[in-house]
N, C-alpha and C positions, 0 to 999 in steps of 0.2 A: 274568251278566257287568252291572256298573253303568257308567255316563256319567260320573257324580259328580264332578266334580274335587275334588281334597283335598290339600294340601299336608303333604309327607312330608318328613323331614331326610335332605340329600344322603347323610349316614353311616349312612342305614339301607336305601341303596340301591345294589346291585351291578349290572354289567353283563355282558351272558350271552356264555360265551365263543364263541359261535358264529356270533356276528351276522356277516354278511358284508358289511355293507355300511362303503366307506371315504371319506371326503372329503379330497380336496386341501388342504395349508395353506392354499392361498390361498382356497378359500370357504370353511376352518374360520373363517378372519381376518374374513371377512366378513359369516359367521354372529355372530363374537364381536359386531363393530361394532354390527351391528344390534341385537343383544339388550343391550347398554351403552347405547347410544342411546335407546332406544324401554322398554326395560325388560318388553316384551312378548315371549312365545314361546308355541308351541304346548305345551300338555301333552303330559308324557311318557306315555307307556302303558306299566304293569307291572301283575306280577302275584306274589302273595305266594310267595317264594323256597321253593322245594320240600324243600330240605335247611338251611337256616337259618329257624328259625321267629324272626317279629319283623322279618325283612328283605324286601325287594322287588325282583325280579328285573327288569330293564329289557329290553321287548320292543321299543321304537322311542322314540329320542330318547336315543340312546348321545352322540354331537353335541351335542346340546343341555345334558346332565348334564356333558361335559368343559369345556363354557362358563361352565355356571353355577358351577362349582368354581373355574374360572380368575377369574371374579368376584367371588369370595366371597362367593355367596350360602350360605346355611344349610340352604334349603329348596329344594324344585320343588314344582311345582305337578304332578299326576300323577294320572291315570285308572287305577282296579286293575279288571283283567280277570281273571277266575277260568278258566284255559284250563290245560290238559294239555300236556306234552311236546310230543304228537303237533301239537296246535293252535299252538303256538309254532314250533315250525319251519315251518309252513305261513306265518305270520304273520313270520317272520325273513325266508322268500324272497317276500316280496311287499309287505310295505308299503314299503318303499323303494323298490319298482322300479315298481308299478301308478301310474300318472297320465294326466293329457291332456296336449293339445299346445296351444302358443298359437294363439289367432286373433289372425293377424298384425294387422288393424286396431284391433284393441283393444290389443293390445301397443304400438303406434306410437302410440296416443293416451297411455297410461300412461308410456312414454317423455319424449314432448313435454312431457307436465304437469309432470313431474319436472325435466327438463330446465331448466325455466323458475326452478327453485328452487335447482338443484344443476348444476355444468358436468360434462364425462364425465368426469371425474378424479375427483371427488366420487363422483358414482354407481358408477363402479367400484370404490369401495371397500365399496359395500353390495351391488349387485346381482352376478349371476353373469357377467354381459356385461364383456367388457376397456373400457376409454374409446373405442380405436378403434371397435369394435363399436357402442357406442353412440350415437359421433357419424354412422357411417354409418346406424343402424337411424332416430335423431330427423331425420334429414335424407333420409330414403328415403319416396318417395312411391309409394301403391298404384297401380297400374295399371289403367285404366279397365276396366269389367267388359267381358269379349269379347261381341261380335255373336252373337246367336242364329243359330242353325245348323240349317237344315231338312234332313230326312234325305237329300237329294240334296246338300249339302254334307257330308257324313260321309266319310269315310276309312278303309278296312279294311286291314288287314297281311295278305298272301300270303305265305307261307312254302313253298319246295319246293327240292329239292336234288336237284343235277346233276353229271353227271363234267365233264371238263373237256372234252371232243368237245362236248356238249350247252352247257355253259356259252358256248361262242365262237360256237356257232350261234346262241343267244339273244343274245348281246351285239350279234352283226352285226345282227341283225335289229330288234332295239330301235334301235341307230345310225340307219341306212336310216331307220327308220319314225319318229325322230324330226327327222330332217332337213327334214320336211316342216312343221314347226312351230316357232315363234319366237316371243319377247315372253313364256316362260314358265319356269318354274324346272325344273333336271335332274329333280327328281323328278316331276314333273306332266307333263316330256316323254314320262318312261320309263311312267309310269302310261297316258297316253295311247297311246302308241307299243303298250305290249303289249294294251290294249282294242283297238287296229285291227289286230291281229294277228289276236288271239282272234274277231274279228269277220269278218276274211275268209274265217279255216278253217271258221267256221260258215256262212258263205254258199257256198263252194265244197262244203260237204260235204251240202248240204241237194239 
């Protein structure tokens, strides 16, 4: 397997019939504009076509291939991998799906930097986001880092199941215990009430 980039004529490239990846018309139009504007694109990944000597089968880059055709290119930059049918199936199932996620702070910096040169409508023609999404993101401010919490400040969920009679008894007890507190959220009052009931049971059981 080589990662050497080489040009190959478009008429010697064939698409894989089982390629599952699909791109919307809107996103394909953005890909087309980007490639037309910059003349840059990620090289296609191909392999020697098993049943057509002299031809190469596309493993990754089907949409870039279509864009190059529409833009009138005669060749495509490709990387040729020597892989069998089983390996190709794995690659087709993963290459277009494996990816990371955006770091929000860095994404916002990029959008703001781009927004100095292009307005939201212009950017929407090139980026996956819509103009409205870009405007919202460009104007978004990251929240301050949350305050550090000690172990005593941590909250832990408790889940238990009761029947109707038990539920009524628990809710009545929580309501009575919560009436002794004020100035706290409902969840905080219920937590404190449940703790008080549990503590009372422990005290009377000893």
